[in-house]
C-alpha positions in Angstrom: -18.9 1.2 -13.8 -19.1 -1.0 -10.7 -16.5 -3.5 -12.0 -14.1 -0.8 -13.0 -14.6 1.0 -9.7 -13.8 -2.3 -7.9 -10.7 -2.8 -10.1 -9.3 0.6 -9.1 -10.2 -0.3 -5.5 -8.2 -3.5 -5.7 -5.3 -1.6 -7.3 -5.1 0.9 -4.4 -5.5 -1.8 -1.7 -2.8 -3.8 -3.4 -0.4 -0.8 -3.0 -1.5 0.0 0.5 -1.8 -3.4 2.2 1.8 -4.3 2.2 3.7 -6.6 4.6 3.9 -3.9 7.3 0.1 -3.6 7.3 -0.7 -7.3 7.2 1.9 -8.2 9.8 0.3 -5.6 12.2 3.5 -3.8 12.8 2.4 -0.6 10.9 -0.9 -0.4 12.7 0.6 -0.9 16.1 3.4 1.6 15.5 0.9 4.4 14.6 -2.3 3.4 16.5 -2.6 1.1 19.5 -4.6 2.3 22.6 -7.1 5.1 22.3 -7.1 5.2 18.5 -10.6 4.3 17.4 -11.3 7.8 16.3 -7.9 8.0 14.6 -8.8 5.1 12.4 -12.1 6.6 11.5 -10.5 9.9 10.6 -7.8 8.0 8.6 -10.5 6.3 6.5 -12.0 9.7 5.6 -8.6 11.3 4.9 -7.6 8.4 2.7 -10.8 8.4 0.7 -10.6 12.1 0.2 -6.9 11.9 -0.9 -7.8 9.1 -3.4 -10.7 11.2 -4.8 -8.5 14.3 -5.4 -5.7 12.4 -7.1 -8.1 10.3 -9.2 -10.2 13.4 -10.3 -7.0 15.2 -11.3 -5.6 12.2 -13.2 -9.0 11.6 -14.9 -9.2 15.3 -16.0 -5.7 15.2 -17.4 -6.1 11.7 -18.9 -2.6 11.0 -17.6 -0.6 7.9 -18.4 2.0 8.5 -15.7 2.2 10.4 -12.5 4.1 13.5 -13.6 1.2 15.7 -14.9 -0.7 14.9 -11.7 2.3 15.7 -9.6 2.7 19.1 -11.3 -0.8 20.0 -10.2 -0.5 18.8 -6.6 3.1 19.8 -5.7 3.3 22.9 -7.9 5.5 23.6 -11.0 8.5 24.7 -9.0 8.7 21.6 -6.8 7.7 19.1 -9.5 11.3 18.1 -10.5 12.3 17.7 -6.9 9.3 15.5 -6.1 9.6 13.6 -9.3 13.1 12.5 -8.4 12.0 11.6 -4.8 8.9 9.6 -6.1 11.1 7.6 -8.5 13.6 7.0 -5.7 10.7 6.1 -3.4 9.2 3.6 -5.8 12.5 2.1 -6.6 13.6 1.7 -2.9 10.2 0.5 -1.6 9.8 -2.0 -4.4 13.4 -3.1 -3.6 12.4 -3.4 0.1 9.4 -5.6 -0.8 11.6 -7.8 -2.9 14.1 -8.1 0.0 11.1 -8.8 2.3 10.0 -11.6 0.0 13.4 -13.2 0.6 12.9 -13.0 4.3 9.4 -14.4 4.1 10.7 -17.3 2.0 12.9 -18.3 4.9 9.7 -19.1 6.9 9.3 -22.0 4.4 13.0 -22.9 4.6 13.7 -21.4 1.2 17.1 -19.7 0.7 16.9 -15.9 0.9 18.1 -15.6 -2.7 15.5 -18.1 -4.0 12.7 -16.1 -2.4 14.0 -12.9 -4.1 14.4 -14.7 -7.4 10.9 -16.1 -7.5 9.4 -12.7 -6.7 11.5 -11.1 -9.5 10.5 -13.6 -12.1 6.8 -13.4 -11.2 6.9 -9.6 -11.4 8.3 -9.7 -14.9 5.7 -12.2 -16.0 2.9 -10.2 -14.5 3.6 -7.2 -16.8 3.8 -9.2 -20.0 0.2 -7.9 -20.7 0.9 -4.4 -19.3 -1.5 -2.9 -16.8 -4.2 -5.4 -17.7 -2.1 -8.2 -16.1 -1.7 -6.3 -12.9 -5.4 -5.4 -12.7 -6.4 -9.0 -13.3 -4.0 -10.3 -10.7 -5.3 -7.8 -8.1 -8.9 -8.7 -8.9 -8.1 -12.3 -8.1 -5.7 -12.0 -5.2 -7.0 -9.0 -3.1 -10.3 -10.7 -2.1 -8.3 -13.7 -0.8 -5.8 -11.4 1.0 -8.4 -9.2 2.7 -10.8 -12.1 3.2 -8.2 -14.2 4.8 -7.0 -11.5 7.2 -10.5 -10.5 8.1 -11.5 -14.2 8.7 -8.6 -14.6 11.2 -9.5 -11.3 13.0 -13.2 -12.1 13.2 -12.5 -15.6 14.5 -10.2 -14.2 17.1 -12.7 -11.5 18.2 -15.4 -14.1 18.8 -13.0 -16.6 20.4 -11.7 -14.1 22.9 -15.2 -12.4 23.2 -13.6 -9.0 22.5 -15.7 -5.8 23.0 -14.7 -3.7 19.9 -16.3 -0.5 21.3 -15.5 -0.9 25.0 -13.0 2.0 25.1 -14.6 4.3 22.5 -14.6 7.2 25.1 -10.8 7.2 25.2 -9.5 8.8 22.0 -6.4 10.8 22.9 -4.4 9.4 20.0 -6.7 10.8 17.2 -3.8 12.9 15.7 -2.1 9.6 14.6 -4.5 9.6 11.6 -2.5 12.2 9.8 1.0 10.6 9.7 -0.6 7.2 9.0 -2.5 8.7 6.0 0.7 10.5 4.9 2.6 7.3 4.9 0.5 6.0 2.0 0.3 9.1 -0.2 3.3 9.0 -2.6 2.4 5.5 -4.0 -1.1 6.7 -4.5 0.1 9.5 -6.8 2.4 7.2 -8.7 -0.3 4.5 -9.3 -3.4 6.6 -9.8 -1.5 9.0 -12.1 -0.8 6.0 -14.4 -4.5 5.1 -14.9 -6.0 8.6 -15.6 -6.4 7.7 -19.3 -8.2 4.5 -18.4 -10.9 5.9 -16.0 -14.2 6.4 -17.8 -16.2 8.5 -15.4 -16.6 10.0 -11.9 -19.0 7.2 -10.9 -16.2 4.6 -10.8 -14.0 7.2 -8.9 -16.6 7.6 -6.2 -17.1 3.8 -5.9 -13.4 3.3 -5.7 -12.7 5.9 -3.1 -15.6 5.1 -0.8 -14.9 1.3 -1.1 -11.2 1.8 -0.3 -11.8 4.0 2.7 -14.5 1.6 4.1 -12.4 -1.5 3.6 -9.3 -0.1 5.2 -11.2 1.5 8.0 -13.1 -1.6 9.0 -10.1 -4.0 8.8 -7.8 -1.5 10.6 -10.3 -1.0 13.4 -10.8 -4.7 14.0 -7.1 -5.4 13.7 -6.1 -2.7 16.1 -8.7 -3.7 18.6 -7.3 -7.3 18.5 -3.8 -6.1 18.9 -4.7 -4.1 22.0 -5.8 -7.3 23.7 -2.3 -8.8 23.3 -0.3 -5.6 23.9 1.9 -7.2 26.6 2.9 -10.0 24.2 3.6 -8.0 21.0 7.0 -7.0 22.2 8.0 -10.7 22.0 7.0 -10.9 18.3 8.6 -9.3 15.3 5.3 -9.9 13.4 2.4 -9.0 15.8 0.0 -11.1 13.6 1.7 -14.3 14.9 0.8 -13.3 18.5 -2.9 -13.5 17.4 -2.2 -16.8 15.5 -0.5 -18.6 18.3 -3.6 -20.6 19.2 -4.6 -21.3 15.6 -3.7 -24.5 13.8 -0.4 -24.8 12.0 -2.3 -24.8 8.6 -3.7 -21.4 9.3 -0.3 -20.0 10.3 1.2 -21.3 7.0 -1.8 -19.8 5.1 -1.3 -16.4 6.7 2.5 -16.6 5.9 1.5 -17.0 2.3 -0.8 -14.0 2.6 2.1 -12.0 4.0 4.1 -12.9 0.8 1.1 -11.9 -1.4 0.9 -8.5 0.5 4.6 -8.0 -0.2 4.1 -8.9 -3.9 1.1 -6.7 -4.5 2.9 -3.7 -3.1 6.0 -4.5 -5.2 3.8 -4.8 -8.3 2.1 -1.5 -7.7 5.5 0.2 -7.3 6.7 -1.4 -10.6 3.6 0.1 -12.3 4.6 3.6 -11.2 8.2 3.0 -12.3 7.4 1.5 -15.7 4.8 4.1 -16.7 7.2 7.0 -15.7 10.2 5.4 -17.5 8.0 4.9 -20.6 7.4 8.7 -20.7 11.2 9.2 -20.9 11.7 6.9 -23.8 11.4 8.2 -27.4 10.5 4.7 -28.6 7.9 3.0 -26.3 9.2 -0.3 -24.9 7.0 -3.1 -23.6 6.3 -2.7 -19.9 7.8 -6.1 -18.9 11.2 -5.1 -20.4 11.3 -2.0 -18.1 10.3 -4.2 -15.2 13.0 -6.8 -16.0 15.7 -4.1 -16.1 14.4 -2.6 -12.9 14.4 -5.9 -11.1 18.0 -6.6 -12.3 19.1 -3.2 -10.9 17.4 -3.9 -7.6 18.8 -7.4 -7.0 22.3 -6.4 -5.9 20.9 -3.8 -3.4 18.6 -6.2 -1.6 21.7 -7.5 0.2 21.4 -4.6 2.6 18.6 -6.4 4.3 14.9 -5.7 4.8 15.1 -4.1 8.3 18.0 -1.8 7.5 16.4 -0.4 4.4 13.1 0.2 6.2 14.8 2.0 9.2 16.8 4.3 7.0 14.4 5.2 4.2 10.9 5.4 5.7 11.4 8.4 8.0 12.7 10.4 5.0 9.6 9.6 3.0 7.3 10.4 5.9 8.4 14.1 5.7 7.7 14.3 2.0 4.4 12.6 2.4 3.2 15.2 5.0 3.6 18.0 2.5 1.7 16.2 -0.2 -1.1 15.3 2.2 -1.4 18.9 3.3 -1.8 19.9 -0.4 -4.4 17.3 -1.0 -6.5 18.2 2.0 -6.5 21.9 1.0 -7.3 21.1 -2.6 -10.7 22.9 -2.7 -8.9 26.1 -1.6 -6.0 26.2 -4.0 -8.2 24.8 -6.8 -10.4 27.9 -6.4 -7.3 30.1 -6.4 -6.0 28.6 -9.6 
């Protein structure tokens, strides 16, 4: 039970901790000053959302997100949201692949080579289906989170930061809602694909509490560290590098690799949602890696639009959709009783 619960935790964290999160840009955009309470509320909201989605997918024994979506969004809106979720998964995965090309340039690799390497590894990852992704996350997520937490803790002690010095100032508490909403659609896509693999509520509880605690603790320490360098962040496209400026070159290179891993785990989670949904369309089941290969080939020409342009255009649209889904999840006890 514990191992399976931790596997699902790694799957959710892999989808949530993308390049935007690890770089610090996402946290700074939503939180910043006077946001300690907002991060605490976010961790509770995120855990509760995960629990609702996992319980529904477990009860339905779902193999893709559509049956779960029908319950959450309602029958009338299912087709609309199904299309949007597929588009969301396709475009965000494409954004991650484009981002891997941009990250590769840090190591003086051509943009196209960074994209190509990510595409090939994605296909290979799904040769064994979902098992391959779970095994990968189980190995990589401790390194990703451990590495980020190590840098933050070293920075906190080095600068002698007081993490609770401004706890009485909490005017930005409402930011917890849009930040939680930002991560909702991928949760439905991913957790809807594993309903038939969850064995009991025990692993669901372990997963949801573990995910909320992990994200809450890391986000709080990260945000507190960014507040100390608020005047310098404007000079850095990636706020993490403002923290790393006094660190040795080896650590900067290591964190650049972690950035790429964060991009890759998010892309892999998106591919899981795409592949399981496409399999439900097909009369004859195809191997998952074949669907992933075709998806990657379709995405490659579109990555030429560039990482920043894609993010600026698409993310605000998805934010509106996510707020509706979040509202449905938070009122789950009410409409479940009505049903």
